[in-house]
Structures are given as C-alpha cells and as structure tokens.
N, C-alpha and C positions, 0 to 999 in steps of 0.2 A: 267338252268338256261347260263350256259358256252355252251353243247353238241347242242340248240338251236344256240349257236353264229356264232359256227365249220359250222351248218349248214346250212345258212346266211354265211357265209362269203362261202359255197363252195359254194354254187348258184350262190352268186357272180363273182367267180374265172372260174365256169362253164361258165357263158355267153364268158368269156372272151376267152375260150378256153382253160383256166390252169391247169387244174384238169381233168384226167379221172378217172376212179377205173380200176383196176385188180387183178383177184385173184391170177396167181401167177408168176413166175420170168420169167417163159418163155412169158404167157400175155405179159407180163411188157414191155422186150425184145420188143416182136413184135409192140405192138402199141408204142417204144420208137422210134425205125427206122424205122416206117411210118408217127407219127411228125412233126419225124426231115426232113424225107425227101421231108414232105412240104412244112414246113418251110425253109429250105433250097431253097426250089425250088424260093418261095416268096420273100426270101433277092436278090437272082443271076440273075436269069431267067428273060429272057426279057416276058411280056404274049405275052400267045401263042406259046412260044416254046414248040417244042414236044421235049421228053427225054425218049430217053425208057432205061430204067433197066432192066440187063440179074440178071437174081434170082443168091445168091449168095447160098451156103448151108451156114445153120448157122457155122459150126466148121471152114470149113473156113475162114468167116468173122470175130469170133474170133482170129483165127492165125493171121490173118492180122491187128487188134488189139494191139494182144501181140507184133507180131514184131517191127509195129510200136511204142511202147513205152520202149520197147530195144532199140531200136534206138534212140528216141527221150531221154527217162531218164535216160540207161540204165549207163551215165555216169558223175561223175563231173568234171568237167575242176576244178584242182586247180590254180588259177592264183597267179606268185606272186609270187612261195616256190621254193627255185632251189632241184629241183633234185625230183621233183613228180607234172606232165603230169597230170592227171587227175586220178582216182580212179573208180573202178566200181561195180555197184550200183543191186548188186544182187535184179531183179527182176521175178517175177516168176508167176505162175496163179494164185493166194492167193491176186495178185497187184491189189488195187485199186486205180484207181486218174479220180477224176473227173472231170466230165466236165463244163463248163463255157462261158454260150454263151453269148457274148455279141451285139449289134447293132449297135457298135464303133469298132475301128482295133485302138491297143496303142502300136508304136512302140517299147515306152520302160517300 
C-alpha cells in the first residue's frame, strides 16, 4: 500500500519536473547542474536570450564552490562582544551547506 502511494506521488511529481532518478553521485551532480541552469535561465533571462556557457572542469567548479563557502561562511562575526570581532570557522572539503531555492528574495 505505501509503495503504491509512493509510486503515485513520484508519478505526480514527475509531471511537474521535480523528480529525477540517478544511479551515481556524478549523475546527480550532472543532472542538478543542468536543471539548475535551465531553471535559473527561466527565472532570470528574457525569452529568446542566447546564453553561451563555457565548460568548467568539475574540479574547478568544486574549488569555486568551496572558496565561496569559505568567503561567505568562514567567519562568525561577534557583534556586541568587546575584544572579539570574529571567530574563524573550520570549513573543509567535508563541509556541506544545503541549497535552498526560493521564488522570492527576502532581505530579512
């Protein structure tokens, strides 16, 4: 019974493009990159806009991602603590930061 409900849910979600199956991490990475690229173009590009994308090696994408994480999240700012401005956070290759997409931008 639960398996049937799960299959129905997956079928429903597939119709909306929210389910994609993969066998390896590399496949997941490839599909996620491709689908994010398509979704971002849909959200932010005018219809008919031609976007050319230069291929970036996988190791360079990972290096850029990790560098951005370190820059954005590598320091905790300690407001209101005399003598302590900030604390460094140890971000390494094992650090995972979830990606949350939203259709609105909130400054708060």
